[in-house]
N, C-alpha and C positions, 0 to 999 in steps of 0.2 A: 233922753232915754239912754241908759248905759247898756251896751251889749254884754250879756252874761252867758248866753248859751248859743253855740254855733254848730251847725251841721255842715261838715266839710266833705264834698263829694269830688273824687278825683280818680284818675287812672291808678292802677296798682303801683304804688311808689315803693313797695317793699321788695320788688323783684330785682333781677340782675340788670334789666334794661336801664340804660342811663343816658337817654337822649335829652335834648333841650327842654322838652315839655315836662319830663320827670324832674329835672333840676329846678325848674320854676315852681312846680308843685311842691317840692320839698321846701323851697324857700318860703312859699306862702304858708305852708303848714307850720314851719318854725316860727313865722311871724305870729300866727294865732296862738301857738303854744306859749309864746313870750308874754301874752296879754293876761295870763293867769285867769282864764275863763273856762267854763265847761265846754269841752270840744268833743264832739262825736264825729267819727270818720267813716265814710262809706267808700271802700276801695272797689273800683270797677275792675274786675279781673281781665287779664289779657284775652283777646279774641283771635280767632284764626283769620288768615288773610281773606278767606272766602266769606266769613261772616262780616268782616270789615267792608268788603266790596258790596255785599248785599245791603248793608246798612246805608252805604253811600247812595246806591241806586234807588233805594226806597225812602231816601231823605230822613233816615233815622240817625240818632246820635251814636257816637262811638260806644260799642259794647251794649247798646240798648237791647234789653230782653224783657219779656213780661215779668220775669222774676225780679229783675232790677227795678222796674217801674213799681211793682208791688212793695218792695222793700223801701223805696223812697217815699211812696205814699203813706206807708205805715209809720215811718220815722217822722215825717213832717207833722203828723198828728200830735207829736210830743211838745209842740209849741216852742219852736226855736226863735230866737231874736233875729237870726240871720241864717240863711241857707246859701252857702258859697259853692258854686259849681266851678271847679278849677279846670280850665282848659278852653280851647277855642272850638271844640267839636260839639258843644252842647247847646 
């Protein structure tokens, strides 16, 4: 089976923040772009420190919100060949 359609989920890589995780996410995104496949991207927006701590204490993923869960659930219905969660927090 050839992968033709990928959903790429990552932290917001278009912002000013430029840490190691963002650099790896950009590298992974560029890899998928080089494959000449249909690529849809969901950027998880930055969250506050308090939201980040709350998510850690409640064992939730980085940036997890009901809105984000709904968006991912709706997008997955589009029948992707691969859903790629970029990051170690998910």
